[in-house]
C-alpha positions in Angstrom: 54.5 85.9 56.8 52.3 89.0 56.3 52.7 92.7 56.5 51.7 92.6 60.2 54.9 94.4 61.1 53.3 97.6 60.0 50.7 97.3 62.8 52.6 99.9 64.7 51.8 102.5 62.0 48.0 102.5 61.9 47.7 105.0 59.0 49.5 102.5 56.8 47.2 99.6 57.6 44.7 100.1 54.7 47.5 100.0 52.2 49.1 97.0 53.9 45.9 95.1 53.7 45.4 95.9 50.1 48.9 94.8 49.1 48.7 91.6 51.2 45.5 90.7 49.5 47.2 91.0 46.1 50.1 88.9 47.2 48.0 86.2 48.7 45.8 86.0 45.6 48.8 85.8 43.3 48.4 89.3 41.9 51.5 90.9 43.5 52.3 94.1 41.4 55.4 93.7 39.2 56.1 97.5 39.4 55.1 99.5 42.5 55.6 103.2 43.1 55.5 104.2 46.8 55.3 108.0 47.1 54.5 110.6 49.7 56.1 113.2 51.9 59.0 112.4 54.2 58.1 111.0 57.6 54.9 109.1 56.8 56.5 105.7 56.2 57.6 105.4 52.6 60.8 103.5 53.4 59.1 101.6 56.2 56.5 100.3 53.8 59.1 99.4 51.2 61.1 97.5 53.8 58.1 95.6 55.0 57.1 94.7 51.5 60.7 93.5 50.8 60.6 91.2 53.8 57.2 90.0 52.7 58.4 89.1 49.2 61.8 87.8 50.4 61.1 86.2 53.8 64.7 85.0 54.3 66.3 88.4 53.8 69.2 89.1 56.2 70.7 92.2 57.8 74.2 93.2 57.0 74.7 95.0 60.3 75.7 98.1 58.4 73.9 101.5 58.5 71.8 102.2 55.5 69.4 105.1 54.9 67.8 103.4 51.9 64.6 101.5 51.9 66.3 98.1 52.3 67.4 99.2 55.8 70.8 97.4 55.7 69.4 94.1 54.5 71.0 91.8 51.9 69.7 88.8 49.9 71.0 87.2 46.7 67.8 88.1 44.9 67.6 91.7 46.2 69.0 94.6 44.2 69.1 98.1 45.8 69.7 101.1 43.5 70.6 104.4 44.9 72.7 107.4 43.7 76.4 106.7 44.1 77.1 109.8 46.1 75.5 113.1 47.4 73.9 115.1 44.6 74.3 112.3 42.1 71.7 110.6 39.9 70.9 106.9 39.4 72.8 106.3 36.2 71.8 104.3 33.2 74.6 101.9 33.8 73.1 101.0 37.1 69.7 100.4 35.5 71.3 98.1 32.9 73.1 96.1 35.6 69.9 95.8 37.5 68.0 94.5 34.4 70.8 92.0 33.7 70.5 90.8 37.3 66.7 90.5 37.2 67.0 88.3 34.1 69.1 85.7 36.1 67.5 82.7 37.7 66.3 83.5 41.2 67.4 81.7 44.4 65.1 80.6 47.2 61.5 81.3 46.6 62.1 82.2 43.0 61.4 85.9 43.2 63.8 88.7 42.2 63.3 92.1 43.8 64.7 95.6 43.0 64.4 98.7 45.2 65.1 102.1 43.7 65.4 105.0 46.1 65.0 107.9 45.7 63.3 107.2 42.4 63.1 110.9 41.5 66.9 110.8 41.2 66.7 108.6 38.1 68.5 110.3 35.2 66.7 110.7 31.9 68.7 108.0 30.2 68.1 105.7 33.2 64.3 106.3 33.0 64.3 105.5 29.3 66.3 102.3 29.9 63.9 101.3 32.6 60.6 101.6 30.7 60.5 98.3 28.9 61.4 96.3 32.0 58.7 98.1 34.0 56.2 97.1 31.3 57.4 93.5 30.8 59.5 92.4 33.9 61.4 89.2 33.5 60.0 86.2 35.3 58.7 86.9 38.7 60.7 90.1 39.2 59.2 92.9 41.2 60.4 96.5 41.2 59.6 98.9 44.0 60.3 102.6 43.4 60.2 105.0 46.4 59.8 108.7 45.7 58.7 111.9 47.4 56.2 112.7 44.7 55.0 111.0 41.5 55.1 114.3 39.8 58.9 114.3 40.0 59.0 111.2 37.8 58.3 111.1 34.0 54.7 110.2 33.2 56.0 107.2 31.2 57.5 105.7 34.3 54.5 106.5 36.6 52.0 105.0 34.1 53.8 101.6 34.2 53.6 101.3 38.0 50.9 100.6 40.5 50.9 103.7 42.7 50.7 103.7 46.5 50.3 107.3 47.6 51.1 107.7 51.3 49.4 110.6 53.2 50.0 112.0 56.6 47.4 110.7 59.2 44.9 112.9 60.8 46.2 115.3 63.5 44.4 113.3 66.3 45.8 110.0 65.1 49.3 111.4 64.7 49.3 113.1 68.2 47.9 109.9 69.8 50.6 107.8 68.2 53.4 110.2 69.2 52.2 110.5 72.7 52.3 106.7 73.1 55.9 106.6 71.9 57.6 109.8 73.1 58.3 111.7 76.3 55.5 113.3 78.1 57.4 116.6 78.2 57.4 117.1 74.4 55.3 119.6 72.6 54.0 117.2 70.0 51.7 119.7 68.4 54.7 122.0 67.7 56.8 119.1 66.5 54.0 117.7 64.3 53.5 121.2 62.8 57.2 121.5 62.0 57.1 118.0 60.4 54.3 119.0 58.1 52.0 116.5 59.8 54.4 113.5 59.3 54.6 111.6 62.6 57.8 109.7 61.9 59.5 113.0 61.1 58.1 114.6 64.3 59.5 111.7 66.3 62.9 112.2 64.7 62.8 115.9 65.6 62.0 115.1 69.2 64.8 112.6 69.4 67.1 115.3 68.0 66.1 117.8 70.7 64.2 120.1 68.3 61.7 121.0 71.0 64.3 122.9 73.0 65.9 124.3 69.9 62.5 125.8 68.8 62.2 127.7 72.1 65.7 129.2 71.4 64.7 130.1 67.8 61.6 131.8 69.0 63.5 133.8 71.5 66.1 134.8 68.9 63.4 136.2 66.6 61.7 138.0 69.4 65.0 139.6 70.4 65.6 140.8 66.8 62.1 142.3 66.6 62.7 144.2 69.9 66.1 145.4 68.8 67.8 143.3 71.6 69.8 141.2 69.1 71.3 141.8 65.7 70.4 139.7 62.7 74.2 139.0 62.3 74.6 137.5 65.7 71.5 135.4 65.4 72.5 134.2 61.9 75.9 133.2 63.4 74.1 131.1 66.1 71.7 129.5 63.6 74.6 128.6 61.3 76.2 126.8 64.2 73.0 124.8 64.7 71.5 123.3 61.6 70.6 126.2 59.2 68.3 124.0 57.2 66.3 123.0 60.3 66.3 126.6 61.5 65.0 127.8 58.2 62.4 125.1 58.1 61.1 126.3 61.5 61.1 129.9 60.3 59.1 128.9 57.2 56.6 126.9 59.3 56.1 129.6 61.8 55.7 132.4 59.2 53.2 130.2 57.2 51.2 129.7 60.4 51.2 133.4 61.0 49.9 134.0 57.4 47.2 131.4 58.0 46.0 133.0 61.2 46.0 136.4 59.5 43.8 135.0 56.7 41.5 133.4 59.2 41.4 136.6 61.2 41.7 134.7 64.4 43.1 137.4 66.7 46.2 137.8 64.5 48.1 140.3 66.5 48.1 138.3 69.7 48.9 135.0 67.9 51.7 136.6 65.8 53.3 138.1 68.9 53.1 134.8 70.7 55.0 133.1 67.8 57.6 135.6 66.7 56.4 139.2 67.1 55.3 139.6 63.5 51.9 141.3 64.3 52.9 144.5 62.6 53.4 142.8 59.2 50.8 142.5 56.6 50.0 139.4 54.6 51.7 140.5 51.4 54.9 141.3 53.3 54.8 137.9 55.0 54.2 136.0 51.7 57.1 137.8 50.1 59.2 136.8 53.1 58.1 133.2 52.7 59.3 133.2 49.2 62.7 134.4 50.4 62.9 131.7 53.0 62.0 129.0 50.5 64.6 130.4 48.1 67.3 130.1 50.8 66.2 126.6 51.7 66.8 125.6 48.1 70.3 127.1 48.2 71.3 125.6 51.5 73.3 122.7 50.0 75.1 124.9 47.5 78.4 126.8 47.9 76.9 130.0 49.2 77.6 132.1 52.3 74.7 130.8 54.3 75.4 133.0 57.4 75.4 136.1 55.3 72.2 135.1 53.5 70.6 134.3 56.9 71.6 137.7 58.4 70.1 139.5 55.4 66.9 137.4 55.7 66.5 138.0 59.5 66.9 141.7 58.9 63.2 141.5 57.9 62.2 141.3 61.5 64.2 144.3 62.8 62.2 147.4 64.1 64.0 149.5 61.5 62.9 147.3 58.6 59.3 147.4 59.9 59.3 151.2 60.1 60.7 151.6 56.6 58.6 148.8 55.1 61.8 147.2 54.0 61.0 144.0 52.0 64.5 143.7 50.6 
């Protein structure tokens, strides 16, 4: 068995070939850190590597958002936080280390998957260091994270790093067009996904294309005085406020970029969300506010009220007064 199952993701092929060569030549890494933005295939690569190292792995039939994808095997250990907002605890690491020290079944390899690795607590990281440097027997540990910078340098330095990048725009659009509906605005979805094709495909499947049209009309209505920030905030709260804020951030960032490039900014701005009258400094301040609310979205705050205050930036009255709030 090889990593050929990644053939459907062409941007991962160079990494897959490199790892396969190491495995075939008997130099499989004992500690691997797979990191990169969401939607480029971190978990897909981790799952493919798990199947490559443990060919007789079996599915449990249960839903699993982790890198193991619902698979089970007596030599497979999957470490994830035990609940929303939790960290991977030192007790979990110690139990994993004890399991890795046991005799392996089957092909004689033990495999541990840690996801998301940036949720490792400080004590857990410290407990993991010696095992990362000197793993027992033929054990392999795969850490999956959004960014290497979110892990202690002592952990990162003991792992072989595989940094996943988004593919080129042309490759991503071609891949999406081959897998999705012809009626989708893949450029819009890919922009919203930060260039990550798997995330863009998820957005399409969730109906984000139609939602983006509604969001754009909402913002235009506010800027023309045809809708109040309160009513729009209530509607966005009933959707997915995090997704709506992500769209707002992406669109405003694009507006800033066009302004800086001086590529007919007023026309482009009005075609996106009627922000042609705002200067770059105003827009950058607004971006900071949007990012701040995105960080607060999972906390016990009145999101609707915060959204209404944020959307007030686009009212004609705020524009006239230069109200940056």
